[in-house]
C-alpha positions in Angstrom: 0.0 0.0 0.0 1.2 3.4 -0.9 2.4 5.5 2.0 -0.3 8.1 1.9 0.9 11.3 3.6 -0.7 11.5 6.9 -2.1 14.7 7.9 -4.9 12.1 8.1 -3.7 8.6 8.2 -1.1 8.6 11.0 -3.1 10.7 13.3 -6.6 9.5 12.9 -8.4 6.2 12.2 -10.7 6.0 9.2 -13.7 6.1 11.6 -12.3 9.3 13.1 -11.7 10.9 9.7 -15.3 10.2 8.7 -16.5 11.9 11.8 -14.4 15.0 11.0 -15.9 15.4 7.5 -19.2 17.2 6.9 -20.9 14.9 4.5 -23.7 16.3 2.2 -26.1 13.6 1.2 -23.2 11.1 2.0 -20.7 12.9 -0.3 -17.8 15.3 0.0 -16.1 17.1 -2.9 -12.5 16.1 -3.5 -10.1 18.4 -5.3 -7.3 16.5 -7.0 -4.0 18.4 -7.4 -0.7 17.3 -9.0 1.8 17.0 -6.1 4.7 18.1 -8.2 3.4 20.8 -10.5 0.7 22.0 -8.1 -1.8 22.1 -11.0 -5.4 21.4 -10.1 -6.4 18.3 -12.1 -10.0 17.6 -11.4 -12.9 17.7 -8.9 -15.0 14.7 -8.0 -17.0 13.3 -5.1 -16.1 10.8 -2.5 -18.4 8.8 -0.2 -17.3 6.9 2.9 -16.5 3.7 0.9 -14.5 5.5 -1.8 -12.5 7.4 0.8 -11.8 4.0 2.5 -10.7 2.5 -0.8 -8.5 5.5 -1.6 -6.7 5.2 1.8 -6.3 1.4 1.6 -5.1 1.3 -2.1 -3.1 4.5 -2.2 -5.0 5.4 -5.5 -8.0 7.7 -6.0 -11.5 6.2 -5.8 -14.7 8.3 -6.2 -18.4 8.0 -6.3 -20.2 8.7 -9.6 -23.4 10.6 -9.0 -24.6 9.9 -12.6 -23.9 6.2 -12.6 -24.5 5.7 -8.9 -21.5 3.6 -8.4 -17.9 3.6 -7.2 -15.2 4.3 -9.8 -11.4 3.8 -9.6 -9.7 6.6 -11.5 -7.7 5.1 -14.4 -9.2 1.6 -14.2 -10.0 1.7 -17.9 -7.7 4.4 -19.2 -4.6 3.4 -17.2 -4.3 7.0 -16.0 -4.4 6.1 -12.3 -3.5 8.7 -9.6 -1.2 7.6 -6.8 -2.0 9.5 -3.7 0.9 11.3 -1.9 -1.2 13.4 0.5 -4.9 13.6 1.6 -6.2 16.5 3.7 -9.5 18.1 4.6 -10.1 21.8 5.0 -10.8 23.8 8.1 -14.6 23.3 7.8 -14.3 19.6 7.0 -16.4 19.9 3.9 -13.8 19.6 1.2 -10.9 17.1 0.6 -7.6 18.0 -1.0 -6.0 15.0 -2.7 -2.4 15.4 -3.9 -1.4 12.8 -6.4 1.2 11.6 -8.8 -0.8 11.2 -12.0 0.0 8.5 -14.5 -1.3 10.4 -17.5 -4.0 13.0 -18.1 -6.8 13.5 -15.6 -9.5 14.6 -18.1 -11.5 12.1 -20.2 -10.9 14.4 -23.2 -7.1 13.6 -22.9 -6.3 17.0 -21.4 -3.9 17.1 -18.5 -6.5 18.9 -16.4 -10.3 19.0 -16.5 -10.0 22.8 -16.0 -8.8 23.6 -19.5 -11.8 25.8 -20.7 -10.7 29.3 -20.2 -13.4 32.0 -19.6 -12.7 35.1 -21.8 -13.9 38.6 -21.3 -12.4 39.1 -17.9 -11.2 42.6 -16.8 -8.1 43.9 -18.5 -4.7 43.0 -17.2 -3.2 44.9 -14.3 -0.7 47.7 -15.2 2.1 45.4 -14.0 1.1 42.6 -16.3 0.5 45.0 -19.2 4.1 46.2 -18.8 5.4 42.7 -18.9 5.9 42.1 -15.1 4.2 38.7 -15.1 3.9 36.7 -11.9 5.4 33.3 -11.5 1.9 31.8 -11.4 1.2 33.4 -14.8 4.4 32.0 -16.2 3.7 28.5 -14.9 0.1 28.5 -16.3 1.4 29.6 -19.7 4.0 26.9 -19.7 1.4 24.2 -18.8 -0.9 25.2 -21.6 2.0 25.2 -24.1 2.9 21.6 -23.4 -0.6 20.2 -22.8 -0.6 18.7 -26.3 2.2 16.3 -25.3 0.0 14.9 -22.5 -2.9 14.6 -24.9 -0.8 12.8 -27.5 0.6 10.5 -24.8 -2.9 9.6 -23.9 -3.9 8.9 -27.5 -0.9 6.7 -28.0 -1.6 4.7 -24.9 -5.2 4.3 -26.1 -3.9 3.0 -29.5 -1.7 0.5 -27.8 -4.6 -0.9 -25.7 -7.3 -0.9 -28.4 -5.1 -1.5 -31.6 -7.6 0.0 -34.0 -7.1 -1.5 -37.5 -5.4 0.7 -40.0 -3.9 3.1 -37.5 -0.2 3.9 -38.0 0.4 3.8 -34.2 -1.1 0.3 -34.1 1.3 -0.7 -36.9 4.2 0.4 -34.9 3.1 -1.4 -31.7 2.4 -4.6 -33.8 5.9 -4.5 -35.3 7.5 -4.0 -32.0 10.4 -2.0 -30.5 12.9 -2.7 -33.3 10.6 -1.0 -35.8 10.0 1.9 -33.4 13.7 2.4 -32.9 14.3 2.2 -36.7 11.8 5.0 -37.2 13.4 7.1 -34.5 16.7 6.7 -36.2 15.2 7.8 -39.5 13.5 10.8 -38.1 16.6 11.9 -36.2 18.6 11.7 -39.4 16.0 13.8 -41.2 16.0 16.3 -38.4 19.8 16.7 -38.7 19.5 17.2 -42.5 16.7 19.8 -42.1 18.8 21.7 -39.5 22.0 21.6 -41.7 19.9 22.9 -44.6 18.7 25.8 -42.4 15.1 24.9 -43.4 13.0 25.7 -40.4 9.7 24.7 -42.0 11.2 21.2 -42.7 12.8 21.2 -39.3 9.5 21.8 -37.6 7.9 18.8 -39.4 10.9 16.5 -38.7 11.1 17.4 -35.0 7.4 16.8 -34.7 7.8 13.4 -36.3 10.7 12.6 -34.0 8.9 13.6 -30.8 5.9 11.5 -31.8 8.0 8.4 -32.3 9.8 9.0 -29.0 6.4 9.1 -27.3 5.5 5.8 -28.9 8.8 4.3 -27.6 8.1 5.6 -24.1 4.7 3.9 -24.2 6.2 0.7 -25.5 8.7 0.7 -22.6 6.0 1.9 -20.1 8.1 4.9 -19.1 5.7 7.9 -18.4 6.5 11.2 -19.9 6.1 12.6 -16.4 9.3 10.7 -15.4 11.2 12.5 -18.2 9.9 15.9 -17.2 10.9 15.1 -13.5 14.4 14.2 -14.6 14.7 17.4 -16.6 13.4 19.3 -13.6 16.0 17.6 -11.3 18.8 18.5 -13.7 17.7 22.1 -13.9 17.7 22.4 -10.1 21.1 20.9 -9.6 23.7 23.5 -8.4 26.2 24.4 -11.1 29.8 23.3 -10.7 32.6 25.8 -11.3 
């Protein structure tokens, strides 16, 4: 069982936790947040049984109000969420679940369910208009820039599971890792040629092909893109050597 962070678990039994929560019709909203990026991924509802299952399994379980049944996040998609921390707020009427996600949270393939931006808000502050953007603004911008990678990762995982006939990704998985590696070699060579020719239009296309085939390789090896991003983050944070 995953070592769920224990603002809850080490201090209180499940029965005590249940008593501290203000249930509404037997449910409590649960906000799910990426433990590393701090991005809010989704909101769902838990009942007593799904909370118990979440604590016991170390992965998120919820109660579906539409289907009137328990559901294990990622049971069909593979995008499970490993819990690193589970807390309740000061009023006891909302849960905060910090997780390590194994893929996108949204059923659309988006990293987060909160990807529909509302336009028409008041104009930017003077500081923002002058280019003095906050760290939060910069992070949000970065997340939206790379959201397509998570969506593509999800689509590739779905292709591997379902193997739709006629799909190129299905062909690659059917042929196996040697074929995937051969394609990566070809695309890398074509990327080099485009760069040497100083043809940015061609370079854009070849790099896109190369990144797609790299994502196929990561899926074949069951290495999440999140692990690559974490490694890059660790390298970026390392102190420089003189």
